N, C-alpha and C positions, 0 to 999 in steps of 0.2 A: 688881234693880229698876232700870229705866231712868229717867234723869232728863233732862228737856229742858234744853238749853243756854239757851234763852230761853223760859221758861214763858209760856203764854198769859195775856193780861191777864184779870183776873177781878174780880168784885165784892169778893171777900175781900182781894185785894191792894190794891185801891183803898181799901177800908175801913181796912186796916192803915196805909197811907200817911197817911191822914187822921188816924187816931188818934195816930200817932207824931209828926207835925209839922203840925198844922192851920194854924198861921199861915203857915208857909212854903208849904204847898200853896195857900192862898188867894192869897198874893203871887205865886206862880208862875202860877196861872191868870189873874190880872189882867194880869201881864206878857205872857203868851202872847196874851191877847185884844187887848192894845194893840199888840203886834208884828204881829199878823195883821189888824188893822183896816185897811180901805181908806184909803189916803192918797195919796201921790204914786205909789205902786205899787198896781195892782189886785190882787184876791184871787188870780187865776190866776197872775200873775207871782210873787207872794209864795210861793205853794205850789210853783211850779217851782223857786224858789230853795231852799225847804225840802227838796224831793226831792234836789236836788244836794248840799246840806250833809249830809243824812241819809246819803247814800252815802259821803261823806268821813269822817263820824264813825262810820260802820258800825253805826248803831243800827237793828236790825231792826224795832222797833216804830215808829220814826219813818219808816222807808222805807215800811212798809205804810200807816201813817196819813196821811202827806203825799201819797203816790201817790193814795190814795183821795180825799183832799181836793182835789188838783189836778184829778183827773177830774171831780169834782163842781163845781169852779169853772170848768170848760170847757176844760181843757187836753186836748190830743190825746195819744194814745200816742206819736206821733212827737215831739211837743214834750217829753214826759217823758223819752224816750230821749236826745234831744239834750241835755237838762239833765244827764243822767247822764254823758254823754260829756264835757261841759264840766267836771264834777266830777272825772272821771278824769284829764283833762289837767292840771287845777290840782293834783291830788295828785301826779302825776308831775312836774309843773313844780316843785313844792316840793322834791322830791328832787334834781332837777337843779340848782336854784338853791343849795340848801344844800351841794352838792358843793364849793362854794368853801371851806367849813369844813374838809373833809377835805384838800383841796389845800393850804390854808394850814398845816394840821397836819403834812402830809408834808414841806412845805418847812422848817418849824421843826425837824422831826426830822433832816432831811438837814443843816441848818446846825449842829445840835448835834453830829452825828456828825463833821462836818468839823472843828469846833472841837476835839473830843477828839483828832483825829489830829494837830492842829497843836501 
């Protein structure tokens, strides 16, 4: 029996979520509506941000949903791809920036090894 890594969204899954945690679902929906409401940023910009973040968090449902929402909000395919490239750079940039932790750890290891020799 084949099992999908990411099952398709369905009414049954939505119903089960609602049954298991109705207050949390209501709060999440309200939070989502507030976060995506037009404010200092327009809907298109917010959806482009969401597309980028969805790629960093690697949520397939979010990628599909926010790509669709970005297109509906007037984003172009070029803008969506550019947002994805920004996300890729930020993810890679995080690895580069955090290399300072590994470099520091290597230095501590080398100092400890030198101290043992002494």
